Steps between C-alpha positions, in 0.01 A plus 500: 500500500344791311498879541285787373617849397321822407633761260380850582442801276807661659717224354553345843446133569378355827481144628148408619522124546787276610547136596178399325491120472374471141386687189133479603575683827704764317222551243249553781720779641539645148123494443442687827743774393347507151158563657649783708657652186183465291285663766698818428496565869696782647534328836836381623553125549787347698709272278592237760377476861700730730726611212414869531505517118174615344386548140203672344292266284491750216883495484525130407592450133617135497497187714764227477487143633825307488700226671670633810875479445731337748769738620853383423849640523667579171854636527430602859186696402148392591328434168127445450406484133130562438389353165140542387263724308285796598127463439 
């Protein structure tokens, strides 16, 4: 499984794709967000369906595709490491 993140000019990060079956699917989501960012649009776009979280295309500064970590308990704490690189 893969996931896609956006980094915003505010320094915030937001998840925009989860449970994607392969890298090709994740890259398609990333390309859609890249097009939104490059359009320089000031319109707000919902990050995930029915999430209520919206971002402005002009606020996107980076897009990250990475393997979706499996949650696991480590010393009684839910741990989800997220390796990967920002584009």
